[in-house]
matplotlib code that plots the C-alpha trace (Angstrom):
import matplotlib.pyplot as plt

x = [272.8, 273.0, 273.3, 272.6, 274.2, 274.5, 272.1, 272.0, 272.8, 274.2, 274.8, 276.7, 276.0, 276.9, 277.5, 274.2, 274.7, 272.0, 272.3, 269.5, 268.9, 265.7, 265.8, 264.6, 262.4, 261.3, 257.6, 257.5, 259.3, 259.7, 263.5, 265.7, 267.2, 268.9, 269.4, 269.0, 270.7, 268.0, 268.8, 268.4, 267.5, 271.3, 270.8, 267.5, 268.6, 271.6, 269.6, 267.4, 270.2, 271.4, 268.3, 267.7, 271.7, 270.5, 267.7, 269.4, 270.4, 268.0, 265.2, 266.8, 267.5, 265.8, 263.4, 265.2, 268.2, 265.3, 264.1, 267.2, 267.1, 263.7, 265.3, 268.2, 266.2, 263.7, 267.0, 269.0, 265.7, 265.2, 268.6, 268.8, 265.1, 265.9, 267.3, 265.1, 262.1, 264.2, 264.6, 261.4, 260.0, 262.7, 261.7, 258.0, 256.9, 254.8, 254.5, 256.6, 254.0, 252.5, 256.3, 257.4, 254.6, 254.8, 259.0, 258.2, 255.5, 257.6, 260.5, 257.6, 256.8, 259.8, 258.7, 255.5, 256.7, 259.0, 256.1, 254.0, 256.8, 257.6, 253.9, 253.2, 253.2, 255.7, 254.9, 251.3, 249.2, 246.3, 244.8, 248.0, 249.9, 252.6, 251.9, 255.2, 254.8, 257.9, 258.9, 257.6, 260.7, 262.3, 259.9, 259.5, 258.2, 257.0, 256.4, 254.9, 255.7, 253.2, 255.1, 258.4, 259.7, 256.4, 255.7, 259.2, 259.1, 255.8, 256.7, 260.0, 259.5, 256.9, 259.3, 262.4, 260.0, 259.0, 262.5, 262.2, 264.7, 263.1, 264.3, 262.8, 261.6, 260.3, 258.9, 261.6, 260.1, 261.8, 265.4, 266.8, 264.4, 264.9, 268.9, 269.1, 266.6, 269.4, 272.1, 269.9, 269.2, 273.5, 273.6, 271.4, 274.0, 271.4, 273.2, 273.9, 271.3, 268.5, 267.3, 268.3, 267.2, 267.3, 265.5, 264.0, 260.7, 258.5, 257.6, 261.0, 261.6, 258.4, 257.9, 261.5, 260.8, 257.0, 258.1, 261.7, 260.8, 263.0, 260.5, 258.2, 255.9, 254.8, 253.6, 252.6, 251.2, 249.5, 246.9, 244.3, 245.6, 249.4, 247.7, 246.1, 249.1, 251.5, 248.9, 249.0, 252.9, 252.9, 250.6, 253.1, 255.0, 252.1, 253.4, 251.9, 250.6, 249.8, 248.3, 246.8, 245.6, 243.3, 240.1, 237.3, 236.5, 232.8, 232.2, 228.8, 228.1, 224.5, 221.7, 222.3, 225.7, 227.3, 228.0, 230.7, 232.8, 232.0, 232.6, 236.0, 236.8, 235.6, 238.8, 241.1, 240.0, 239.6, 242.9, 245.6, 248.6, 247.3, 244.7, 247.7, 246.2, 244.4, 242.0, 241.4, 237.7, 236.9, 233.2, 231.3, 227.7, 225.4, 221.7, 219.7, 218.0, 221.3, 223.1, 223.0, 224.6, 227.1, 228.1, 228.6, 230.5, 232.4, 233.1, 234.0, 236.2, 238.5, 239.5, 241.3, 243.5, 246.9, 248.7, 252.4, 254.9, 256.2, 258.1, 255.4, 254.0, 250.4, 250.6, 248.5, 248.6, 251.7, 252.5, 251.6, 255.0, 255.4, 254.3, 252.6, 250.3, 249.6, 248.4, 246.3, 244.7, 244.0, 242.5, 240.2, 239.3, 238.4, 236.4, 234.1, 233.4, 232.8, 230.4, 228.3, 229.6, 229.7, 232.6, 232.4, 235.8, 239.0, 239.3, 242.0, 245.4, 247.7, 246.8, 247.3, 251.2, 252.3, 253.8, 255.6, 253.2, 250.5, 247.2, 243.8, 241.9, 238.9, 235.5, 232.9, 229.3, 226.0, 228.0, 226.1, 227.2, 227.9, 230.9, 234.5, 235.3, 233.0, 234.1, 237.8, 240.5, 242.5, 245.0, 244.8, 243.2, 239.4, 236.5, 232.6, 230.1, 226.6, 223.1, 221.4, 217.8, 217.7, 219.7, 219.5, 220.0, 223.9, 224.8, 223.9, 225.6, 229.1, 228.8, 228.4, 232.0, 234.4, 236.8, 236.7, 239.2, 238.0, 234.9, 234.3, 230.8, 230.2, 227.2, 226.1, 225.3, 228.3, 226.4, 224.0, 227.5, 228.8, 225.7, 226.0, 229.6, 228.6, 226.9, 229.9, 231.9, 235.2, 238.5, 238.1, 235.6, 236.1, 233.5, 233.9, 237.8, 240.6, 242.4, 244.9, 242.1, 243.1, 246.9, 247.3, 247.7, 247.8, 248.1, 244.8, 244.4, 245.1, 243.6, 240.8, 237.5, 236.7, 239.3, 241.0, 243.2, 244.5, 245.7, 245.9, 248.9, 249.4, 249.8, 249.3, 247.5, 250.4, 253.0, 251.1, 251.0, 255.0, 254.4, 253.5, 251.9, 253.6, 252.3, 254.4, 252.7]
y = [247.9, 251.5, 253.0, 256.5, 257.8, 261.8, 264.9, 267.3, 270.2, 274.0, 272.9, 269.8, 265.9, 265.8, 262.5, 261.4, 261.8, 259.1, 255.4, 253.8, 252.3, 252.0, 249.3, 250.4, 248.1, 247.5, 247.3, 245.3, 242.6, 243.0, 242.9, 245.1, 247.5, 250.3, 251.5, 254.7, 256.2, 257.7, 261.2, 262.5, 265.2, 266.6, 266.4, 268.2, 270.9, 271.3, 271.6, 274.3, 276.4, 276.4, 277.6, 280.0, 281.4, 281.4, 283.3, 286.5, 287.2, 285.0, 286.8, 290.4, 288.7, 290.2, 288.9, 288.7, 286.4, 284.3, 283.9, 282.8, 280.4, 279.0, 278.5, 276.8, 274.4, 273.4, 272.9, 270.7, 268.8, 268.4, 267.5, 264.7, 263.4, 259.9, 259.1, 260.3, 258.4, 255.3, 255.9, 256.3, 253.6, 251.3, 252.6, 253.8, 251.1, 253.7, 253.0, 255.1, 256.8, 258.6, 258.4, 260.9, 263.0, 263.9, 263.9, 266.8, 268.6, 268.3, 270.3, 272.9, 273.8, 276.0, 277.7, 278.2, 279.9, 282.0, 283.1, 283.8, 285.7, 287.9, 288.8, 289.5, 292.9, 292.7, 296.1, 297.5, 300.8, 300.4, 304.3, 306.2, 303.2, 301.1, 297.1, 295.3, 291.4, 289.7, 286.0, 284.3, 282.9, 279.0, 277.1, 273.1, 270.8, 267.5, 265.0, 261.9, 258.9, 259.4, 261.3, 262.2, 264.5, 266.7, 267.0, 268.0, 270.5, 272.3, 273.1, 274.3, 276.1, 278.9, 279.0, 280.4, 282.2, 284.1, 284.5, 281.6, 278.9, 275.4, 272.5, 269.3, 266.1, 263.4, 260.3, 257.5, 255.4, 257.8, 257.5, 256.7, 259.5, 261.9, 261.7, 262.2, 265.3, 266.6, 266.3, 268.1, 271.0, 271.1, 271.2, 274.2, 276.4, 277.6, 279.7, 276.9, 276.4, 277.8, 274.0, 271.3, 267.9, 265.3, 261.6, 260.1, 259.1, 261.8, 260.9, 261.3, 264.7, 265.8, 267.3, 268.8, 270.7, 271.6, 272.6, 274.5, 278.4, 279.2, 277.2, 279.9, 277.7, 274.2, 273.0, 269.5, 266.8, 263.7, 262.3, 264.5, 262.9, 263.6, 267.2, 267.5, 266.5, 269.0, 271.8, 271.2, 271.1, 274.5, 276.1, 277.2, 279.1, 280.6, 278.9, 279.0, 276.2, 274.9, 271.3, 269.0, 266.4, 263.3, 262.8, 260.5, 262.3, 261.7, 260.7, 261.7, 260.3, 262.0, 260.3, 261.7, 260.6, 258.2, 255.4, 253.7, 256.9, 257.6, 254.2, 254.4, 257.9, 256.6, 253.8, 256.3, 259.0, 256.0, 254.2, 256.2, 256.3, 252.7, 254.7, 256.4, 259.5, 261.9, 263.2, 259.7, 259.4, 256.5, 256.9, 256.5, 257.5, 256.4, 256.8, 253.9, 253.2, 253.0, 250.9, 247.9, 249.6, 250.8, 247.9, 246.1, 248.8, 248.7, 245.1, 245.7, 248.2, 247.2, 243.6, 246.4, 248.1, 247.0, 246.2, 245.6, 246.0, 249.4, 250.0, 249.5, 252.7, 251.6, 250.4, 251.7, 250.5, 249.3, 248.0, 249.6, 251.4, 249.1, 245.8, 248.5, 249.9, 246.3, 245.2, 248.0, 247.9, 244.1, 245.3, 247.1, 244.8, 242.3, 244.8, 245.5, 241.8, 241.6, 244.6, 243.1, 244.7, 242.8, 242.1, 243.6, 243.5, 242.3, 241.2, 240.4, 239.4, 239.7, 240.1, 236.7, 236.5, 239.2, 239.3, 242.4, 244.6, 244.8, 244.8, 243.6, 246.5, 246.4, 247.6, 247.2, 247.6, 247.2, 249.5, 251.9, 255.1, 253.6, 251.1, 251.8, 251.5, 254.2, 256.6, 256.3, 257.2, 253.5, 255.0, 251.9, 250.5, 250.1, 252.0, 251.6, 252.1, 253.3, 254.3, 257.2, 258.0, 262.0, 264.7, 266.2, 262.6, 262.6, 266.0, 264.8, 261.4, 263.7, 266.2, 263.1, 262.9, 264.8, 265.2, 267.9, 268.0, 266.8, 265.7, 264.5, 265.0, 263.5, 264.9, 265.4, 268.7, 270.3, 273.4, 270.7, 269.5, 272.8, 273.6, 270.2, 270.8, 274.4, 272.8, 269.9, 271.0, 270.4, 272.7, 271.2, 269.9, 268.4, 268.0, 265.0, 264.8, 264.0, 265.9, 266.8, 268.9, 271.3, 271.0, 271.2, 275.2, 278.2, 277.5, 276.9, 277.0, 273.4, 272.1, 271.1, 272.0, 270.5, 268.1, 267.7, 270.7, 274.7, 276.6, 276.3, 275.5, 276.5, 279.9, 283.4, 281.2, 279.2, 282.1, 284.0, 281.2, 282.0, 285.9, 287.9, 291.6, 294.3, 298.0, 300.9, 304.0]
z = [65.7, 66.3, 69.8, 70.4, 73.6, 72.6, 73.7, 71.1, 73.6, 72.6, 68.9, 69.8, 70.5, 73.8, 76.0, 77.8, 81.3, 81.9, 82.3, 81.6, 78.3, 75.7, 73.1, 69.6, 67.4, 63.9, 64.3, 61.4, 62.2, 66.5, 66.1, 67.9, 65.7, 67.9, 71.5, 73.3, 76.4, 78.0, 79.3, 83.1, 85.1, 84.5, 80.6, 80.8, 82.9, 80.8, 77.5, 79.7, 80.6, 76.9, 75.6, 79.0, 77.4, 73.9, 74.1, 75.4, 72.1, 70.0, 71.1, 69.4, 66.3, 63.1, 61.0, 57.8, 60.3, 61.7, 58.1, 56.9, 59.6, 58.6, 55.0, 56.0, 57.9, 55.3, 52.7, 55.4, 55.6, 52.0, 51.2, 53.4, 52.4, 51.3, 54.5, 57.0, 54.7, 55.1, 58.8, 59.4, 57.8, 59.6, 63.2, 63.2, 60.3, 58.0, 54.5, 51.9, 50.2, 53.7, 54.8, 52.1, 52.4, 56.2, 55.6, 53.3, 55.4, 58.2, 55.7, 54.4, 58.2, 58.1, 54.8, 56.0, 59.0, 57.3, 54.9, 57.9, 59.8, 57.0, 56.7, 60.3, 62.0, 65.1, 66.1, 65.3, 67.2, 69.6, 69.3, 70.5, 72.0, 70.7, 71.0, 70.5, 69.9, 72.0, 72.1, 75.2, 76.0, 76.2, 75.5, 76.3, 73.4, 73.8, 70.9, 70.2, 68.3, 65.5, 63.5, 64.8, 61.9, 61.8, 65.3, 65.9, 63.0, 63.9, 67.4, 66.1, 63.3, 65.0, 67.8, 65.8, 63.8, 66.9, 68.2, 71.1, 72.3, 72.4, 74.4, 72.7, 74.5, 72.0, 72.0, 73.2, 70.3, 67.8, 68.8, 65.3, 63.8, 66.3, 65.9, 62.2, 62.3, 65.0, 62.4, 60.0, 62.4, 62.9, 59.7, 59.1, 61.2, 63.6, 66.5, 69.8, 72.3, 70.1, 69.8, 72.1, 72.2, 75.1, 74.7, 77.6, 79.5, 79.8, 83.3, 84.2, 82.1, 81.4, 85.6, 85.1, 81.9, 82.6, 86.3, 85.7, 86.4, 83.4, 80.7, 79.6, 77.5, 77.2, 73.5, 73.8, 71.5, 73.0, 75.4, 77.0, 80.5, 80.1, 78.9, 82.1, 84.2, 82.3, 82.7, 86.5, 86.5, 84.7, 86.9, 89.9, 87.2, 85.1, 81.8, 78.7, 76.7, 73.6, 74.0, 71.1, 73.2, 72.2, 70.0, 69.1, 66.0, 64.9, 60.6, 59.5, 56.5, 55.6, 54.0, 50.3, 50.2, 47.6, 50.0, 48.1, 47.7, 51.6, 52.7, 51.0, 52.6, 55.9, 56.0, 55.1, 57.4, 60.3, 59.1, 58.1, 59.8, 60.9, 63.1, 65.2, 64.7, 67.3, 64.5, 63.4, 62.3, 64.0, 65.3, 62.1, 62.1, 59.2, 58.6, 59.9, 56.6, 54.9, 57.6, 55.2, 52.2, 54.3, 55.6, 52.6, 50.7, 53.9, 53.9, 50.5, 50.6, 53.5, 51.5, 48.9, 51.4, 51.0, 54.3, 54.7, 52.2, 53.5, 50.7, 48.1, 46.5, 47.3, 50.6, 53.0, 56.6, 58.8, 61.6, 65.1, 66.8, 69.6, 71.8, 74.2, 71.4, 69.7, 73.3, 74.0, 70.4, 71.1, 74.5, 73.0, 70.4, 73.0, 74.5, 71.7, 71.3, 75.4, 75.3, 72.2, 69.4, 66.0, 63.7, 60.3, 59.7, 61.1, 64.9, 67.2, 66.2, 63.2, 59.6, 57.7, 57.2, 59.0, 62.7, 64.5, 65.3, 62.8, 64.0, 61.6, 60.4, 62.4, 61.9, 64.4, 63.9, 66.2, 68.4, 71.2, 72.0, 75.8, 74.5, 75.4, 71.7, 70.7, 73.8, 74.3, 72.1, 70.7, 68.9, 66.5, 62.9, 64.8, 63.8, 65.7, 63.2, 64.7, 63.4, 63.7, 62.7, 61.4, 61.4, 64.7, 66.7, 64.1, 65.4, 69.2, 68.9, 67.2, 70.3, 72.5, 73.2, 75.7, 72.8, 70.0, 67.9, 64.1, 62.7, 58.9, 57.1, 53.8, 51.6, 48.0, 48.9, 50.5, 51.5, 53.8, 55.4, 56.3, 58.4, 59.9, 60.6, 62.3, 65.0, 65.3, 68.7, 67.0, 66.2, 62.5, 60.6, 56.9, 54.2, 51.6, 52.4, 54.8, 57.2, 54.4, 53.3, 56.3, 56.6, 52.7, 51.3, 53.0, 56.9, 58.7, 62.9, 64.0, 67.2, 69.3, 71.8, 75.3, 76.5, 72.9, 73.8, 74.4, 71.8, 67.4, 65.4, 62.0, 60.7, 62.3, 64.8, 65.5, 65.5, 67.7, 70.3, 70.8, 71.2, 74.1, 73.6, 75.1, 75.3, 75.2, 75.8]

ax = plt.figure().add_subplot(projection="3d")
ax.plot(x, y, z, "-o")
ax.set_aspect("equal")
plt.show()
C-alpha cells in the first residue's frame, strides 16, 4: 500500500508538513489501496510563494519557449500513458476504454493550447493604441475527482501558454493519479515554481488559496455551492474567475426522432462516467404521444449496458468514486420513490454480483418537474424521464432550471433540432450526439450559463481567461 507524503512545490517533491491522513480506496471493491498525507496551511503558502517568485521570470518567456514546454508536457504524458490509465482504473474505477480516451485528451490539451498560442495575437492595435495581452498572474486551480488528469491538464495548459504560474489543489480522492501526473510534469523539465500541487481538503486549503492576495485568478470545476463560496472568498482581492459549475442538463427527444437510436444515445448521455459528469443529460424530455415507445426502448437498451469488468473494452459503467458519493446517489433514488416517481429500471442497492461503490443504473418515469430528482444534480447514474405535450412545453421544461451547462436534442431533422437548441439557455447544445461532439476537434468554448458558471475553457476563449489586456498609448 502506497503512502503519498510529499507535495510538488518549486519543481521538487517536498515532504508534506501536514499530518492528517486520507485513505484511498479501490471503488470497485471498497478496499484501501493507499494513503495521502494531506497538506496544511504552511504547504499551501509555500506553493503560493513558489508560484509568485516563478512568475517574475516565467511571465517574460517567449511564445516559442512556452510552446516547447507544452510539447514536452504532451510527450511526458504520452510516454506514461499505460501507467496513467492503470492508476485511474484502480483509483477512480473508470472502465478502460473511457480511461484511455480521457488520458489521451489530457495529454492533447497541451498540444491544443500550443496551437492556440501560436495563432493568437498577444499584441494588436486598437486605432493608434497598442494593446498588449499579458498573463494574469498566479492561478489557483481547484479540480474535482471525476477526471483528474483532464481537469488538471485542462487548466495547466492554457495557463502555461499564457505565461501564468499555477498552484493546483486537486481532489483528495485522486492521490495516486495526481502523484503520477506530477512526475510527468517533473520529467517535462518545466521551470521550478511554474506548477505546484498540494493535496488537501478543499474546506481547509481552499480559503487560503482563494483569499491570498498573491493569487490573481481562481479556476474551479465543481459544484455550484462551492463555486459561490469561492467567488465570495476571492471578491476581497478582486480575483478573476473561471468557474465550471453544476448542471442538470435536459435531453430532448423530439417527436420525429428514431426512438431506438435516441433512447440508446440518452443512456450514453446520462450514464457516461457513471453519471459523474456535470454535463450529464439526466433530465430526459420526451413527447407524451411517444412515451410508451421511449420507455420500452430504454428498458431494452439499459439491459445491454455492461457494468463492471473495468478492463474489458466493452465495459461502460464503473463504480462511483467513494462511499460518500454512493450514499448520496442512494438517497436520491429513495427520494424519487418517496415522491412518487416510478422505476423503469434500476433502483436502490448494488447491481447483481457487484459490491464496492457500484450503483444500479436507474431510470425513473412519471417524474414531476418539482421532484428533487428532476431539479438537483445527483452526480450518479440516475435519469429522470418527463413527458411534454408540444415543442413549446419542451423548451419551457428544458429552461426550467437554475443550471445552464449543456443540453441535448435528438431529431430526424437537424435544422429543427438547431432551432430548438437556439432557444435553450445553455453554454453547449449537442444535436444527435454526445458531449464528445463539442470536445473533439478544434477547441470550442466550454462552459455554462446561469448558475453553471462563469467564463469558458477551450481554444482562444480558454487562453483569454488567463490574459489581461493592457493599453499602451
